[in-house]
Wavefront OBJ file of the C-alpha trace (Angstrom):
o trace
v 1.805 6.142 13.267
v 4.049 4.187 10.769
v 1.217 4.012 8.316
v 0.790 8.005 8.650
v 4.582 8.459 7.946
v 4.525 6.131 4.740
v 1.330 7.836 3.302
v 2.856 11.236 3.933
v 5.802 10.126 2.412
v 4.106 8.755 -0.961
v 1.861 11.926 -0.858
v 4.951 13.959 -1.151
v 6.220 12.093 -3.926
v 3.153 12.431 -5.580
v 0.515 9.823 -5.008
v -2.975 10.708 -5.054
v -5.609 8.827 -2.781
v -8.803 7.286 -4.839
v -11.173 7.918 -2.458
v -13.983 6.404 -4.633
v -12.677 3.060 -2.656
v -13.922 4.140 0.567
v -17.477 2.595 0.669
v -18.587 4.193 3.829
v -20.802 7.359 4.042
v -18.245 9.530 5.548
v -17.437 13.494 5.329
v -14.928 14.241 2.809
v -12.040 15.041 5.232
v -12.415 11.580 6.639
v -11.914 9.652 3.342
v -8.025 9.625 3.407
v -8.227 8.404 6.851
v -10.710 5.448 6.233
v -7.976 4.494 3.559
v -5.347 4.403 5.884
v -7.060 1.924 7.661
v -7.231 -0.778 5.044
v -5.582 -4.173 5.864
v -2.626 -4.356 3.289
v -1.489 -1.074 4.227
v -1.612 -1.771 7.878
v 0.253 -4.996 7.302
v 2.771 -3.275 5.279
v 3.313 -0.756 7.885
v 3.750 -3.419 10.173
v 6.328 -5.084 7.961
v 8.425 -1.845 8.195
v 8.168 -1.645 12.057
v 9.544 -5.241 12.218
v 12.220 -4.894 9.723
v 13.058 -1.187 9.716
v 13.213 1.116 6.970
v 16.848 0.888 5.759
v 16.831 -2.665 4.596
v 16.325 -2.667 1.120
v 17.164 -6.093 0.382
v 14.253 -7.578 2.860
v 10.791 -7.997 0.973
v 7.462 -7.674 2.590
v 5.243 -10.389 2.106
v 1.155 -9.778 2.608
v -1.445 -12.473 2.613
v -4.998 -11.385 2.173
v -8.273 -13.098 1.589
v -9.962 -10.176 -0.223
v -9.119 -8.637 -3.535
v -6.797 -5.551 -3.160
v -8.671 -2.261 -3.802
v -7.381 0.269 -6.410
v -6.084 2.670 -3.982
v -4.340 0.169 -1.947
v -2.385 -0.948 -5.349
v -1.505 2.144 -6.467
v -0.443 2.872 -2.810
v 1.728 -0.107 -2.584
v 3.382 0.889 -5.998
v 4.355 4.202 -4.506
v 5.643 2.577 -1.124
v 7.828 0.382 -3.285
v 9.165 3.433 -5.103
v 9.829 5.581 -2.288
v 11.366 2.917 0.105
v 13.160 0.707 -2.362
v 11.895 -2.162 -0.968
v 10.022 -5.168 -2.795
v 6.356 -5.953 -1.442
v 4.553 -8.831 -2.349
v 0.702 -9.425 -1.828
v -1.112 -12.505 -2.249
v -4.742 -11.204 -2.612
v -7.775 -13.941 -3.312
v -6.876 -13.972 -6.923
v -3.151 -13.656 -7.626
v 0.197 -12.720 -6.302
v 1.295 -8.635 -6.808
v 4.996 -8.162 -6.927
v 5.598 -4.487 -6.306
v 9.103 -3.172 -7.279
v 10.213 0.108 -8.102
v 6.900 1.557 -8.187
v 5.567 -1.239 -10.424
v 3.233 -4.323 -10.297
v 3.824 -7.368 -11.896
v 0.112 -7.636 -12.886
v 0.988 -4.308 -15.157
v -2.347 -2.715 -13.580
v -4.645 -5.407 -15.109
v -5.962 -6.975 -11.984
l 1 2 3 4 5 6 7 8 9 10 11 12 13 14 15 16 17 18 19 20 21 22 23 24 25 26 27 28 29 30 31 32 33 34 35 36 37 38 39 40 41 42 43 44 45 46 47 48 49 50 51 52 53 54 55 56 57 58 59 60 61 62 63 64 65 66 67 68 69 70 71 72 73 74 75 76 77 78 79 80 81 82 83 84 85 86 87 88 89 90 91 92 93 94 95 96 97 98 99 100 101 102 103 104 105 106 107 108 109
C-alpha cells in the first residue's frame, strides 16, 4: 500500500506516468499498475516503511543491477520533491542522487 500512497501523492503533485516503459502486452488500464511494480519503486516504498515519512534527514539508498527506466527515474525525482528526502539509486551504470525533484545526472542517463 505504501507504493500506491507514494504514487498517488506524486500524481497529485503533477507527475505523469510514462507508460511506454511497460514492455508487456497489457490493457491500457493496467499500464500504471505494471509501472508500480518496478523494483526501484518497491525498494523506495520499503525504505519509507522502514524509516517513516517524517524523517527528512535520512536518505534512502537503492542498489540495482539493471538500468533505471525513464518512468522510475522521473517518479523518483517527484518522490524526492514531495517528501523532501534524498534518494540515491545505484544502477548498472552510475549513481543517481535525487534531491528536491532533481537528479545528479541532469537527466542525461
